[in-house]
N, C-alpha and C positions, 0 to 999 in steps of 0.2 A: 504493500499500499504506500510506503514511503517513497518508493521510486516513482510511482504514478503521480503522486502529489508534487514531487520535485519536477517532473516533466511538464505538468500542467500549470504550475505556478507562474512562470514568466508570461503566460498568456492570460492570466486571471481566470483560469478554468478549474482550479483545484476544488471548487465547490460542486463540480459536476460529477464527483464520484458517488456511486450508490453506496449507502451505508445505513447505519441506524437512524441517523438524523435526516438523511436525504433519500426520499422515495423516488422512484422513476418518474411518477407523475410531477413531483416538485421539480425535479431537474429538467424535465421537458417543458415545464411551464416558464422557465427562465430563458431569455434570449441570449445568444452568444454575441458579444461585441466583436464582430469580425473586423471592424476598423482597427481595433487594438490588436488583434491576432495578426492581421496583415502588417501592421507597423513593426511589431516585434520580429516577425519573420524577415521582413525587409532588413532590419538591423542585423540579424543573425547571418543573413546571406552576405551582407556587406563585410562583416567581420570575417566570415569564412573565406571570401574572395581575397581579402587583404592578407590573411594568414597563408593561403595557398600560393599567392604570388611571392610572398616573402620567402617561403621555404623552397620554392621551385626555381627562383631567380636570385640566388644569393649575391 
């Protein structure tokens, strides 16, 4: 469970895990902020690109 929370946290989606406090109906009733998800993904892609360029072109 810790690994899943760690993976979902940067996107603000850790509350989407099913558990004692979160039923499937509750989770599906909440909308995902795709603008935030896409912004985070864009930043991660940029970081990855910079990293790969750095290690492949020393």
